[in-house]
C-alpha positions in Angstrom: 43.0 -30.4 20.5 39.3 -31.8 20.7 38.1 -29.0 18.5 40.9 -29.6 16.1 39.8 -33.2 15.9 42.2 -35.0 17.8 40.7 -38.3 19.5 40.3 -38.3 23.3 43.0 -41.3 23.2 45.5 -38.9 21.4 44.8 -35.9 23.8 45.4 -38.3 26.8 48.8 -39.4 25.1 49.9 -35.9 24.7 49.0 -34.8 28.2 50.2 -38.1 29.7 46.7 -38.7 31.3 44.1 -41.2 31.3 41.4 -41.1 28.3 38.6 -41.3 30.8 40.0 -37.8 32.2 39.8 -36.1 29.0 36.2 -37.6 28.5 35.3 -36.1 32.0 37.0 -32.7 31.0 34.9 -32.6 27.7 31.7 -33.4 29.5 32.2 -30.9 32.3 33.0 -28.4 29.3 30.0 -29.1 27.7 27.7 -28.7 30.7 29.5 -25.4 31.3 28.8 -24.1 27.6 25.1 -25.2 28.4 25.0 -23.0 31.4 26.8 -20.1 29.9 24.1 -20.3 26.8 21.3 -20.5 29.5 22.4 -17.5 31.5 23.9 -15.3 28.7 21.4 -16.0 26.0 18.2 -15.3 27.4 15.3 -13.8 26.0 16.9 -13.9 22.5 14.4 -15.2 20.0 17.0 -17.3 17.5 17.0 -20.9 16.5 19.5 -23.1 17.6 21.0 -23.2 14.2 21.4 -19.3 14.2 23.3 -19.4 17.4 25.5 -22.3 16.3 26.2 -20.0 13.3 26.8 -17.1 15.7 29.5 -19.2 17.6 31.3 -20.0 14.5 31.6 -16.3 13.6 33.0 -15.3 17.3 35.3 -18.1 17.1 36.7 -16.9 13.8 36.9 -13.3 15.1 38.8 -14.7 18.2 41.0 -16.6 16.1 42.0 -13.6 14.2 43.0 -11.4 17.1 45.1 -14.2 18.6 47.0 -14.4 15.2 
């Protein structure tokens, strides 16, 4: 829901939880993404911008497979 632009408050309303819980989840998810990048993306000589573009391509590819 956050990826689709929904606010933390909106997500909290839908899930019937506190907005602070949503914030905590998103913070933990961001930290985990950083860990994945550090562990799996070692010794790759690309800029941050190139890596961001790569993740966009991967996300689009995954979305098409789910359709």
